[in-house]
GUKEKOL-493459 format. One record per residue (C-alpha): residue number from 1; residue in one letter; x, y, z. Coordinates in steps of 0.1 Angstrom, whole numbers, plus 2048, in hexadecimal, padded with zeros to 3 digits. Layout:
k, r, xx, yy, zz
NUM, a, X, Y, Z
...
***
This chain:
k, r, xx, yy, zz
1, m, 889, 4F8, D3C
2, s, 890, 50C, D5A
3, a, 884, 502, D7D
4, y, 85F, 50D, D89
5, h, 861, 51E, DAB
6, i, 845, 51A, DC4
7, a, 842, 521, DE9
8, v, 838, 505, E00
9, r, 817, 516, E0A
10, a, 80E, 51D, DE5
11, l, 815, 4F9, DDD
12, c, 800, 4EC, DF9
13, e, 7E3, 504, DF3
14, f, 7E1, 4F6, DD0
15, t, 7E3, 4D2, DD8
16, a, 7D6, 4CC, DFC
17, k, 7B7, 4E5, DFD
18, q, 796, 4D0, DFA
19, g, 772, 4D3, E06
20, d, 75E, 4F2, E0E
21, l, 766, 516, E0D
22, d, 762, 51E, E33
23, l, 767, 53F, E43
24, r, 757, 538, E63
25, f, 776, 531, E77
26, t, 77F, 556, E82
27, p, 791, 571, E72
28, s, 7B7, 56C, E70
29, p, 7CE, 581, E85
30, s, 7DE, 59F, E77
31, a, 800, 59D, E68
32, q, 80F, 5AE, E88
33, e, 7FC, 595, E9E
34, g, 808, 577, E89
35, i, 82B, 583, E8C
36, a, 828, 588, EB1
37, g, 819, 566, EB5
38, h, 835, 554, EA3
39, a, 84E, 568, EB7
40, a, 83C, 55F, ED8
41, v, 83D, 539, ECF
42, q, 861, 53A, EC4
43, a, 86B, 54D, EE3
44, k, 861, 52F, EF8
45, r, 877, 518, EE6
46, w, 89A, 50B, EEF
47, r, 8BA, 51F, EE8
48, d, 8C2, 509, EC8
49, y, 8A0, 50C, EBA
50, e, 8A2, 516, E95
51, a, 887, 530, E8C
52, e, 87D, 539, E68
53, l, 891, 51C, E59
54, p, 897, 521, E32
55, l, 891, 4FF, E20
56, k, 88E, 4F5, DFC
57, g, 88D, 4D5, DE6
58, d, 887, 4CA, DC2
59, y, 86F, 4B4, DB0
60, g, 876, 4B2, D8C
61, l, 870, 4D6, D7E
62, l, 863, 4E2, D9F
63, e, 878, 4F4, DBA
64, v, 864, 4F6, DDB
65, r, 86F, 50D, DF5
66, g, 865, 521, E14
67, r, 86C, 527, E38
68, a, 863, 50E, E52
69, d, 855, 522, E72
70, g, 86D, 50D, E89
71, y, 882, 4EE, E90
72, d, 88C, 4E1, EB2
73, p, 8AB, 4CB, EAC
74, a, 8AB, 4C0, ED0
75, r, 889, 4B0, ECC
76, n, 88B, 4AB, EA6
77, q, 86B, 4BD, EA3
78, l, 862, 4D2, E85
79, e, 846, 4ED, E8C
80, e, 82C, 4FE, E76
81, i, 81F, 51B, E8B
82, k, 7FC, 528, E86
83, t, 7EC, 546, E98
84, f, 7C7, 548, E9C
85, r, 7A9, 556, EAF
86, g, 78B, 541, EBC
87, e, 786, 51D, EC5
88, l, 79F, 506, EB5
89, e, 786, 4E9, EB5
90, r, 771, 4FC, E9D
91, q, 78C, 4FE, E82
92, p, 781, 4EF, E62
93, e, 790, 4CD, E59
94, n, 79E, 4DB, E38
95, h, 7B2, 4F6, E49
96, r, 7C2, 4DB, E5F
97, l, 7C9, 4C6, E3F
98, l, 7DB, 4E3, E30
99, h, 7F0, 4EB, E4E
100, w, 7FA, 4C6, E50
101, a, 804, 4C6, E2B
102, q, 81B, 4E5, E30
103, a, 82B, 4D7, E50
104, k, 831, 4B4, E3E
105, v, 840, 4C5, E21
106, y, 857, 4D8, E35
107, g, 85F, 4B8, E49
108, w, 86C, 4A6, E2A
109, l, 87F, 4C4, E1E
110, l, 890, 4C4, E42
111, c, 895, 49E, E42
112, q, 8A5, 4A1, E1F
113, e, 8BC, 4BD, E27
114, r, 8C9, 4AF, E48
115, g, 8C7, 48A, E40
116, l, 8AD, 482, E5B
117, d, 89B, 461, E5E
118, g, 87D, 472, E69
119, v, 870, 48F, E7D
120, w, 854, 49B, E94
121, v, 83D, 4B1, E80
122, a, 829, 4C8, E97
123, l, 80D, 4E1, E90
124, v, 80F, 4FD, EAB
125, y, 7EF, 511, EAE
126, y, 7F4, 531, EC2
127, d, 7D4, 544, ECE
128, i, 7DF, 569, ECB
129, v, 7C4, 574, EE4
130, r, 7CA, 55A, F00
131, q, 7EF, 556, EF7
132, k, 7EC, 530, EFA
133, e, 7FB, 518, EE3
134, t, 7ED, 4F6, ED7
135, v, 806, 4DD, ECA
136, i, 7FB, 4BF, EB4
137, r, 818, 4A9, EA8
138, e, 81E, 489, E94
139, w, 83D, 474, E8D
140, h, 844, 470, E68
141, d, 861, 45C, E5A
142, a, 875, 46B, E3E
143, e, 868, 451, E25
144, s, 843, 45B, E2A
145, l, 84B, 480, E29
146, h, 85E, 47B, E09
147, a, 83F, 469, DFA
148, f, 828, 483, E05
149, f, 83F, 49F, DF6
150, d, 842, 48C, DD6
151, d, 81C, 488, DD4
152, q, 815, 4AD, DD9
153, c, 82F, 4B7, DBF
154, q, 821, 49D, DA6
155, r, 7FF, 4AC, DAA
156, f, 80C, 4CE, DA2
157, l, 825, 4C5, D87
158, a, 80D, 4C5, D69
159, w, 7FF, 4E7, D73
160, a, 824, 4F3, D78
161, k, 82C, 4E9, D54
162, r, 80D, 4F9, D47
163, e, 816, 51A, D59
164, m, 839, 519, D4D
165, a, 82D, 515, D2A
166, h, 815, 533, D2E
167, r, 831, 548, D3D
168, e, 849, 540, D21
169, a, 82D, 547, D06
170, r, 822, 567, D19
171, d, 845, 575, D19
172, q, 84B, 56E, CF5
173, a, 82A, 57E, CEB
174, l, 831, 59D, D02
175, t, 855, 5A1, CF2
176, t, 843, 5A7, CD0
177, l, 826, 5BA, CDE
178, r, 81B, 5D6, CC9
179, f, 80B, 5F8, CD3
180, p, 7E5, 5F3, CCC
181, h, 7E2, 615, CBB
182, p, 7F3, 623, C9D
183, d, 807, 63B, CAF
184, f, 80C, 64A, CD2
185, r, 7F8, 668, CDE
186, d, 80C, 687, CE6
187, g, 81D, 681, D07
188, q, 817, 65A, D07
189, r, 837, 652, CFB
190, p, 84D, 662, D16
191, l, 835, 654, D30
192, a, 839, 630, D20
193, e, 85E, 634, D1F
194, a, 85F, 63F, D43
195, v, 84B, 620, D50
196, y, 861, 608, D3D
197, k, 882, 617, D4A
198, a, 875, 617, D6D
199, a, 86A, 5F2, D6A
200, c, 88E, 5EA, D5C
201, a, 89E, 5FD, D78
202, g, 888, 5EE, D92
203, r, 87E, 60F, DA2
204, p, 860, 624, DA8
205, l, 852, 63E, D91
206, m, 83A, 65B, D95
207, i, 82A, 669, D76
208, e, 814, 689, D74
209, a, 803, 688, D52
210, p, 7E5, 69B, D47
211, t, 7C2, 68B, D44
212, g, 7BB, 67F, D22
213, i, 7DC, 673, D14
214, g, 7D6, 64E, D1B
215, k, 7E8, 648, D3B
216, t, 7D7, 626, D40
217, i, 7E4, 614, D20
218, g, 804, 62B, D20
219, t, 80F, 61A, D40
220, l, 800, 5F7, D3C
221, f, 811, 5F2, D19
222, p, 836, 5F9, D25
223, q, 831, 5E6, D45
224, l, 825, 5C7, D31
225, k, 844, 5CB, D1B
226, a, 859, 5CC, D39
227, m, 84C, 5AB, D47
228, p, 862, 592, D34
229, g, 884, 5A4, D38
230, q, 87F, 5AC, D5E
231, k, 86F, 58A, D65
232, l, 850, 599, D74
233, d, 835, 581, D82
234, k, 818, 59A, D84
235, i, 80D, 5BC, D7B
236, f, 7F4, 5CB, D94
237, y, 7E0, 5E7, D86
238, l, 7D0, 5F8, DA3
239, a, 7B4, 612, D9F
240, a, 7A2, 629, DB7
241, k, 781, 625, DA7
242, t, 76C, 60E, D92
243, p, 770, 625, D71
244, g, 796, 620, D75
245, r, 793, 5FA, D76
246, q, 77D, 5FC, D55
247, l, 797, 611, D43
248, a, 7B2, 5F8, D4D
249, l, 79D, 5DB, D41
250, d, 796, 5EB, D20
251, a, 7BB, 5F3, D1A
252, l, 7C5, 5CF, D21
253, k, 7A9, 5C2, D0C
254, a, 7B9, 5D8, CEE
255, l, 7DC, 5CC, CF7
256, r, 7D2, 5A7, CF8
257, q, 7C0, 5A5, CD7
258, d, 7DE, 5A0, CC0
259, s, 7F0, 58A, CD7
260, s, 7F6, 565, CD2
261, a, 7FC, 55F, CF6
262, p, 7E8, 57C, D08
263, p, 7F0, 583, D2E
264, r, 7D6, 574, D45
265, v, 7C1, 591, D55
266, v, 7AC, 58F, D73
267, e, 796, 5AB, D82
268, l, 791, 5AB, DA8
269, i, 771, 5BB, DB5
270, a, 763, 5C2, DD8
271, r, 752, 5A4, DE9
272, d, 732, 5B3, DED
273, k, 730, 5BA, DC8
274, a, 73C, 596, DC0
275, c, 726, 582, DD8
276, e, 70A, 56E, DC9
277, h, 6F8, 566, DEB
278, p, 6FC, 585, E01
279, d, 6E2, 575, E19
280, k, 6F9, 555, E1F
281, a, 718, 54E, E32
282, c, 73A, 545, E23
283, h, 739, 521, E2B
284, g, 72D, 501, E1B
285, e, 70F, 4FD, E33
286, s, 701, 51D, E29
287, c, 70C, 528, E05
288, p, 70B, 50E, DE9
289, l, 727, 522, DD9
290, a, 73E, 519, DF6
291, r, 734, 4F6, DF9
292, g, 74F, 4E0, DE8
293, f, 761, 4FF, DDD
294, y, 785, 4F1, DDD
295, d, 778, 4D0, DCC
296, r, 76A, 4E3, DAE
297, l, 786, 4FD, DAD
298, p, 79E, 4EA, D97
299, a, 786, 4E9, D7A
300, a, 77B, 50C, D7E
301, r, 79F, 517, D81
302, e, 7A7, 505, D61
303, a, 789, 512, D4E
304, a, 790, 536, D5A
305, l, 7B2, 537, D4C
306, d, 7AB, 52F, D28
307, g, 7B5, 54F, D19
308, r, 797, 565, D24
309, q, 79A, 587, D33
310, l, 78A, 581, D57
311, d, 776, 5A0, D5D
312, q, 75C, 5A0, D77
313, l, 740, 591, D5F
314, t, 755, 577, D4E
315, l, 763, 56A, D70
316, r, 741, 569, D7E
317, a, 734, 553, D61
318, v, 752, 53A, D65
319, a, 74C, 538, D8B
320, l, 728, 532, D88
321, e, 72D, 518, D6D
322, h, 741, 504, D85
323, g, 72D, 50B, DA3
324, i, 745, 51F, DB8
325, c, 746, 542, DC6
326, p, 753, 55D, DAC
327, y, 764, 572, DC7
328, y, 779, 558, DD5
329, l, 781, 549, DB3
330, s, 78E, 56B, DAA
331, q, 7A6, 56B, DC8
332, e, 7B2, 549, DBF
333, l, 7B9, 553, D9A
334, v, 7CF, 56F, DA5
335, r, 7E9, 554, DAA
336, w, 7E9, 54B, D85
337, a, 7E1, 56D, D76
338, d, 7FC, 583, D64
339, v, 7E7, 5A6, D68
340, v, 7D1, 5AD, D86
341, v, 7B9, 5CA, D85
342, g, 7AB, 5D5, DA5
343, d, 7A5, 5EF, DC1
344, y, 7C0, 600, DD4
345, n, 7B7, 5EB, DF2
346, y, 7C1, 5CA, DE3
347, y, 7E6, 5D3, DE6
348, f, 7E7, 5F0, E00
349, d, 7CE, 5E6, E1C
350, l, 7DC, 5D6, E3B
351, s, 7CD, 5B5, E31
352, a, 7D3, 5BA, E0C
353, l, 7D1, 599, DF8
354, l, 7E9, 5A4, DDC
355, y, 803, 5AF, DF4
356, a, 801, 590, E09
357, l, 804, 579, DEB
358, t, 822, 58D, DDD
359, e, 835, 589, DFF
360, a, 82C, 564, E03
361, n, 834, 55A, DE1
362, q, 852, 573, DDC
363, w, 842, 57F, DBA
364, r, 853, 59A, DA6
365, v, 837, 5B2, DA0
366, a, 831, 5D4, D8F
367, l, 817, 5EB, D9D
368, l, 804, 605, D88
369, v, 7F2, 61D, D9F
370, d, 7D8, 631, D8C
371, e, 7CB, 653, D96
372, a, 7E6, 652, DB2
373, h, 7DC, 672, DC1
374, n, 7C1, 65F, DD2
375, l, 7D8, 648, DE5
376, v, 7E0, 661, E00
377, d, 7BD, 662, E0D
378, r, 7B5, 63E, E05
379, a, 7D3, 632, E18
380, r, 7CB, 648, E36
381, g, 7A9, 638, E36
382, m, 7B5, 615, E33
383, y, 7CD, 61B, E53
384, s, 7B4, 62D, E68
385, a, 799, 622, E7F
386, g, 77E, 62D, E96
387, l, 766, 622, EB0
388, d, 745, 632, EBC
389, q, 73B, 62A, EE0
390, a, 716, 634, EDA
391, r, 715, 616, EC1
392, f, 722, 5FE, EDC
393, r, 70A, 609, EF6
394, h, 6ED, 605, EDE
395, l, 6F8, 5E3, ED5
396, r, 6FC, 5D7, EF8
397, r, 6D5, 5D6, EFC
398, t, 6D3, 5B7, EE6
399, l, 6F5, 5A7, EF0
400, p, 6F5, 582, EFA
401, a, 6FA, 57F, F1E
402, t, 71D, 571, F19
403, l, 728, 591, F09
404, k, 71A, 5AB, F22
405, r, 735, 5A9, F3A
406, p, 753, 5AF, F23
407, f, 73F, 5CB, F11
408, d, 738, 5DA, F33
409, s, 75E, 5D8, F3B
410, l, 765, 5EA, F1A
411, n, 74C, 605, F23
412, r, 75B, 60D, F43
413, a, 77E, 60E, F35
414, w, 773, 624, F1A
415, n, 760, 63C, F32
416, a, 780, 63E, F49
417, l, 792, 649, F2B
418, y, 781, 66A, F27
419, k, 771, 671, F49
420, d, 787, 68E, F4F
421, q, 785, 69C, F2A
422, t, 774, 6BE, F2A
423, v, 776, 6C6, F05
424, a, 762, 6B8, EE9
425, y, 782, 6AD, ED6
426, e, 7A4, 6A1, EE3
427, t, 7C2, 690, ED7
428, r, 7D8, 679, EEA
429, d, 7FD, 671, EE5
430, e, 7FB, 64E, EF3
431, l, 7E3, 632, EEC
432, p, 7CC, 625, F0B
433, q, 7DC, 604, F12
434, r, 7C1, 5FB, F2C
435, l, 7A6, 600, F11
436, l, 7B9, 5EC, EF7
437, d, 7BF, 5CF, F10
438, v, 798, 5CF, F17
439, l, 791, 5D2, EF0
440, q, 7A5, 5B1, EEC
441, r, 790, 59F, F04
442, v, 771, 5AB, EF4
443, i, 77F, 59D, ED2
444, a, 785, 57C, EE4
445, a, 762, 57C, EF2
446, l, 754, 583, ED1
447, t, 768, 569, EC0
448, d, 75B, 54E, ED8
449, e, 737, 559, ED2
450, f, 73B, 557, EAE
451, t, 74A, 535, EAD
452, e, 732, 528, EC7
453, n, 715, 536, EB2
454, p, 71F, 537, E8E
455, a, 6FC, 535, E82
456, n, 6EE, 553, E96
457, v, 708, 56E, E8F
458, d, 6F8, 592, E92
459, s, 704, 5A6, E74
460, e, 708, 5C8, E89
461, l, 71B, 5B4, EA5
462, q, 731, 5A5, E8A
463, r, 738, 5C8, E7B
464, v, 743, 5D4, E9E
465, y, 75A, 5B6, EA1
466, f, 76D, 5BE, E81
467, d, 76F, 5E4, E8A
468, l, 77F, 5D9, EAD
469, i, 797, 5C1, E9A
470, h, 7A0, 5DF, E84
471, f, 7A4, 5F7, E9F
472, g, 7BD, 5E0, EB1
473, r, 7D0, 5DA, E90
474, i, 7D4, 601, E8A
475, a, 7DE, 604, EAF
476, e, 7FB, 5ED, EA7
477, l, 808, 607, E8E
478, f, 803, 626, EA3
479, d, 822, 63E, EA3
480, r, 825, 663, E9B
481, h, 814, 65D, E78
482, f, 7F3, 658, E8A
483, l, 7DB, 66B, E9E
484, f, 7C7, 65F, EBC
485, d, 7AA, 675, EC5
486, i, 78B, 674, EDA
487, s, 76B, 685, ED1
488, l, 74F, 689, EEA
489, q, 72B, 687, EE0
490, p, 711, 694, EF5
491, g, 6F4, 67D, EFD
492, q, 6D2, 67E, F0D
493, r, 6DC, 66C, F2D
494, h, 701, 666, F29
495, r, 71C, 673, F13
496, t, 72F, 65B, EFD
497, s, 74F, 660, EE8
498, t, 75F, 654, EC8
499, l, 782, 648, EC7
500, n, 796, 64D, EA6
501, l, 7B8, 640, E9A
502, r, 7BE, 656, E7D
503, n, 7DB, 652, E65
504, l, 7ED, 671, E59
505, v, 80B, 663, E47
506, p, 805, 642, E35
507, a, 827, 641, E29
508, p, 837, 628, E42
509, v, 81D, 60D, E39
510, l, 81C, 614, E15
511, r, 842, 613, E12
512, e, 842, 5EE, E1B
513, r, 82C, 5E9, DFE
514, f, 83E, 5FB, DE5
515, e, 85F, 5EA, DF0
516, a, 84E, 5C8, DEA
517, a, 848, 5D1, DC5
518, h, 865, 5D0, DAB
519, t, 857, 5F0, D9C
520, a, 83A, 608, DA3
521, t, 82C, 623, D8C
522, l, 814, 63D, D9B
523, f, 803, 654, D82
524, s, 7E8, 66F, D82
525, a, 7E1, 690, D74
526, t, 7E7, 6A1, D96
527, l, 808, 695, DA8
528, t, 814, 6B7, DB0
529, p, 827, 6C1, DC4
530, r, 83D, 6A3, DC3
531, h, 849, 6A5, DE7
532, y, 827, 6A3, DF5
533, y, 820, 682, DE5
534, q, 842, 675, DEA
535, d, 841, 67C, E10
536, l, 81D, 66F, E17
537, l, 821, 650, E01
538, g, 841, 644, E0C
539, l, 853, 644, DEA
540, p, 878, 642, DED
541, e, 88F, 65F, DE3
542, n, 89B, 64C, DC4
543, c, 877, 64E, DB6
544, t, 878, 65A, D92
545, w, 860, 678, D8B
546, l, 852, 681, D68
547, s, 83C, 69D, D5E
548, v, 82D, 698, D3D
549, d, 825, 6B5, D27
550, s, 800, 6BB, D20
551, p, 7F7, 6B3, CFC
552, f, 7DC, 6CE, D01
553, q, 7E1, 6F3, CF6
554, a, 7D9, 711, D0C
555, d, 7BE, 71D, CF3
556, q, 7AB, 6FD, CF9
557, l, 7A2, 706, D1C
558, s, 79A, 729, D27
559, v, 7A0, 72D, D4C
560, h, 791, 749, D5E
561, l, 79B, 753, D82
562, v, 77D, 765, D90
563, s, 78D, 779, DAC
564, r, 76F, 78F, DB4
565, i, 75F, 773, DC8
566, s, 76A, 764, DE8
567, t, 75B, 73F, DF1
568, r, 76A, 73F, E14
569, y, 750, 731, E2D
570, r, 74A, 754, E3B
571, h, 742, 761, E19
572, r, 72D, 746, E0B
573, a, 70B, 757, E0E
574, a, 719, 776, DFE
575, s, 727, 761, DE2
576, v, 708, 751, DD6
577, a, 6FB, 76D, DC1
578, p, 719, 776, DAE
579, i, 720, 751, DA7
580, v, 6FD, 74C, D99
581, q, 701, 76D, D84
582, l, 723, 760, D77
583, m, 716, 73F, D6D
584, a, 6F4, 74B, D5D
585, d, 707, 767, D49
586, h, 721, 74E, D3B
587, y, 707, 734, D33
588, a, 6F2, 74E, D21
589, t, 70F, 757, D08
590, h, 71E, 734, D07
591, p, 702, 719, D0D
592, g, 70D, 6F5, D12
593, n, 714, 6DB, D2B
594, y, 726, 6E8, D4B
595, l, 730, 6D8, D6D
596, a, 72F, 6EE, D8C
597, f, 743, 6E3, DA9
598, f, 73F, 6EF, DCF
599, s, 74F, 6E6, DEF
600, s, 730, 6D7, DFF
601, f, 70D, 6CC, DF9
602, e, 6FF, 6E9, E0C
603, y, 712, 702, DF7
604, l, 709, 6EF, DD8
605, d, 6E4, 6F1, DE0
606, q, 6E6, 716, DE9
607, v, 6F2, 720, DC7
608, a, 6DD, 707, DB4
609, d, 6BE, 712, DC5
610, a, 6C7, 736, DBE
611, l, 6CD, 72E, D99
612, e, 6AE, 71D, D94
613, n, 699, 738, DA5
614, a, 6A9, 754, D91
615, y, 6AC, 73F, D6F
616, p, 692, 724, D70
617, a, 696, 71D, D49
618, l, 6BB, 713, D4E
619, p, 6BD, 6ED, D52
620, v, 6CE, 6E3, D74
621, w, 6D4, 6BF, D83
622, r, 6E6, 6B9, DA4
623, q, 6FC, 69F, DB5
624, s, 6EC, 694, DD4
625, p, 6FC, 684, DF4
626, r, 701, 65C, DF2
627, m, 6F8, 659, DCD
628, d, 6F5, 634, DC2
629, e, 704, 627, DA2
630, e, 6E4, 62B, D8E
631, a, 6E0, 64F, D9B
632, r, 703, 658, D91
633, r, 6FE, 64A, D6D
634, a, 6DD, 660, D6A
635, f, 6F1, 67F, D75
636, l, 70C, 679, D5A
637, a, 6F2, 66F, D40
638, r, 6E7, 692, D3F
639, f, 708, 69E, D2F
640, t, 6FE, 696, D0C
641, e, 70C, 6A3, CEB
642, g, 6FB, 6C3, CE3
643, g, 6EC, 6C3, D06
644, r, 6E7, 6E2, D1D
645, g, 6E6, 6E7, D42
646, i, 6FA, 6E9, D62
647, g, 703, 6CA, D76
648, f, 70B, 6D4, D9A
649, a, 723, 6BD, DAD
650, v, 739, 6BC, DCC
651, l, 75E, 6C1, DC7
652, g, 771, 6A1, DCF
653, g, 752, 68D, DCB
654, a, 747, 672, DB2
655, f, 748, 68A, D92
656, g, 769, 69E, D9B
657, e, 77E, 684, D8C
658, g, 77D, 663, D79
659, i, 760, 66E, D61
660, d, 765, 674, D3A
661, l, 74E, 68C, D29
662, p, 760, 694, D09
663, g, 757, 6AC, CEE
664, e, 736, 6BF, CF3
665, r, 72A, 6A9, D0F
666, l, 73E, 6C2, D26
667, v, 749, 6E5, D1C
668, g, 752, 6F5, D3C
669, a, 754, 6F4, D61
670, f, 74D, 70D, D7E
671, i, 763, 704, D9D
672, a, 757, 71B, DBB
673, t, 770, 710, DD5
674, l, 795, 70B, DDB
675, g, 78D, 6E8, DE6
676, l, 79C, 6EE, E08
677, p, 793, 6D3, E23
678, p, 77E, 6E2, E3F
679, l, 78B, 6F4, E5E
680, n, 784, 6DC, E7B
681, p, 799, 6CE, E98
682, v, 7A2, 6AF, E86
683, n, 7B2, 6C3, E69
684, e, 7C1, 6DA, E81
685, q, 7D3, 6BD, E91
686, f, 7DD, 6B0, E6F
687, e, 7EC, 6D1, E66
688, q, 801, 6D3, E87
689, r, 80D, 6AF, E85
690, l, 816, 6B2, E60
691, q, 828, 6D3, E67
692, a, 83C, 6C1, E82
693, i, 846, 6A4, E6A
694, f, 84A, 6B5, E49
695, g, 84A, 6DB, E4E
696, h, 82C, 6DE, E36
697, g, 80E, 6DC, E4C
698, y, 7F6, 6F4, E3D
699, d, 7FF, 6E9, E19
700, y, 7FD, 6C3, E1F
701, t, 7DC, 6C6, E34
702, y, 7C9, 6E0, E1F
703, l, 7D9, 6F0, DFF
704, f, 7E7, 6D3, DEB
705, p, 7C8, 6BB, DF2
706, g, 7B1, 6D7, DE9
707, l, 7C1, 6E2, DC8
708, q, 7C5, 6BE, DBE
709, k, 79F, 6BC, DBE
710, v, 79B, 6DC, DAA
711, i, 7B3, 6D1, D8F
712, q, 7A3, 6AE, D8D
713, a, 781, 6BF, D89
714, a, 78D, 6D7, D6F
715, g, 79C, 6B9, D5C
716, r, 779, 6AD, D54
717, v, 776, 6C9, D39
718, i, 793, 6C0, D21
719, r, 793, 69A, D19
720, t, 7A0, 699, CF5
721, q, 7B6, 6AF, CDD
722, s, 796, 6BB, CCC
723, d, 785, 6C7, CEC
724, r, 780, 6EC, CF4
725, g, 772, 6FA, D15
726, e, 773, 713, D31
727, v, 779, 710, D56
728, f, 771, 72B, D70
729, l, 784, 72A, D90
730, i, 76E, 73D, DA8
731, d, 782, 74A, DC6
732, d, 798, 76B, DCB
733, r, 7B4, 754, DD9
734, f, 7B8, 743, DB7
735, r, 7CD, 763, DAC
736, q, 7E7, 75E, DC7
737, p, 80A, 756, DB7
738, r, 810, 737, DCC
739, i, 7ED, 729, DC4
740, r, 7F1, 730, D9F
741, a, 814, 71F, D9F
742, l, 800, 6FE, DA8
743, l, 7EA, 6FE, D8B
744, p, 7F3, 6EC, D6C
745, r, 80E, 6FC, D57
746, w, 7FC, 6F9, D36
747, w, 7DF, 70F, D45
748, h, 7E2, 736, D3D
749, p, 7C8, 742, D57
750, q, 7BA, 764, D54
751, v, 7B1, 779, D72
752, e, 78C, 787, D6F
753, r, 787, 7A4, D89
***
C-alpha cells in the first residue's frame, strides 16, 4: 500500500484540537499581512537563520511533511511564527495547544533530520498592528519530541487507513462509472470529451454551450471519470446561485446511485443560512453548539461520512444529532470530501476556505465553474471595498469613550482628503497613505475594545470593523486594475464623502486561484467573445475553447428584431405606448405565458401600468425590488402549464437566468432593452481604464455585459428539444451588424420595421 501524505498542520488539526469552538479572539490577519508579518520576524534574525525550512518524516504508512517557519542554528531554536491582532492573553487555550503541537512535530522532524539531541521550540506571536513580537519557548529533548510525534501519528493512523481504503474503492468505482442516462443529449458528448481531455492535460477550458443540453451532468461525469487517472483529491463545483448548486446535487445523486463506492459529496452554504442560533456568539459560553465542538467532532465526522450525500438538510441532521454547529461541521468535512458544491466565494474570495485548504494541503483539485459569465462581476465585487463617512459620523454618537479619539483622528484625515475637491466625483491615482495609517490605528483600537468587552459587542460597530479590515486588505492589492474614487455627499450641516476601491480587472487575483488547480472548466451559455472573458478572468493563453453547437433548430425560436422602437433613456417615454401595443397585439393572437424584461424597475412600472390601464383583462404580475425567496417562488408559480399572462422583470435580475420554465410554462419573451449598463461617472472611468489596458473600453464596459444579459434572458424560452417560442428584441440597435454578430449562431432573427 502506498504512503498517505499529510501536512503537519492538517495532522495536528485532526489530533490536537479540543474543547470549544471559539471565535472570540479576533479576525485573523489577511494573507498579505501574514506574509509581511513572517517576513518582518525573519528579517530580524541572524544571517544564518533558515526560513521556510522543508521537513518530512515517516510513521508507518504516513509521510508527514511541511515547512517550518524558521530555525536559528546558532541558538538551536526552531520557530513557529503566528501573526495576530488583539491581546495575546485572550487567545483561547485550545488555539495555543494546536500551535504547540505543530511546533513540536516540526521539532522532531528537525532533530531526526540533523541528528540533534534536542531543540528549543519557540512560538513567536507577531502583532501585525503594533509590529511587536512575543516569544514563548521551551526546551525539548529529541526523545520526548519523538514520543509526541509518534503519539500524533498513531492517533491519525486508523483514520488514514480508512481514508486510503475509501480512496482506492472510490477510484475503482469511478473507473467503471456509467453515464446515468441511456444516451447523451445532442451536444453533451463533445462537451464531456472536452472536459475529460482538459483534465488529463491539466489545463483550463472554457465551454460555451446552449441552455438546456445538460451542462451540469455533462461536466461532472467526465470530471469524476478523470479523478483516478489524474490522482485528483477533490472536485469543487462552484455555482453563482442556489439553483446551480441544486442542479449539481441532483446530478451527483444520479451519478452516485449505481456506485458501489460513491464519491463523498458535501454542500457548503452561507453561514447566516446554516446558523441555528443567530442570536448567540460563536463560542462555548454563548452557543451550545460551540461548547465542546472539537470533543464531539470525531463522532460526528465518522457518522457524516457513512456514504450519504451531505446536502444542507442531511448535514444539519447529523450535526444536531451530535450537538455541534452544522456550518463548522461542513467546513471540517471539506477535508474528507471528494466533491464539494458551493458558491464562487468559497474558492475565489480573498479569504476563501477551499483555496486556502488547497494551498495548505497541496491538493490536486479540479474546478467546475457554473454559469461562468457571472464570475466577472462577482469577482469584481469580492475584490472591491467602500467606506461611507456619514455612517462613521452617525456611529460616533454611541461610541465608548476609548474609541472617540481614534474615530476623530480618522474623521480629520478623511476630511483632509477631500477638502479641496470641488466636483462631486473624483478619482485619484494614488491611495491616501495617511488615511490608511489612521485606519489601521482605528482597527487596533476596535480590536482592543472587542477583546476587552467580548460580551457587549455592538453589531453595527462590528460591521464597521470588518468593513475597515476589508478596505485595508483591498488597498494591499491596489494597482492599475483598481479604481480609487471619492464621491461627495451633501449634508444638512457638513458634507461627507464615500471612498471606493473598485476592482476593474479581477484577472491577477483569479489567476493565482486557477493556477492552484490541476484543471478548471468554466461553462455557460454566454461566453462570447472569448477574449473578453479570457482577459478579465485571467485565463492563460493555452486555455482551450469549445463552442458546442445548439441542439435546437432555428424554427423552434422565432426571433423578432423590433427596429421601429428605441429604448434609449431619452426615448423611454415615447417608447411606452408602442411597446404596450406590440405586447397586447401579439398576446391577442398568441395567448400564453410571457416574460417581459426592462432595464430598470422605473421603466418596468411605466410599461406595466400603461398595459394594465389599456388592457385590464390581460393578466400581469411584476418583479419588485428586494424580493425575498418566498416572493420569488410566488412570481414563478404564476407560470403554469396552460396559463396565460405576462410577468414583468428586470433584465439581469433574479428571473433573467437560472430559472427553468419548460413547455407551455413560458412561450415567449419581450426584451425591451439592449442591457447596457447606465452612463455615469463610474462607468465612464471603467471605459477609459479598460480602453487603456485592453483597447476595448466601450465593448468591455457596456456592449458585452449588456448583450450577455439579453441572451441569458432569451434563453429562458427554449429549455428542451420539444419547446417552441418567440423572442422580441425591442430596440433599433439590434439590427446593427456588429450587434447581430454577437447573438447566438442558431438564431435566425427577422427584422420587423
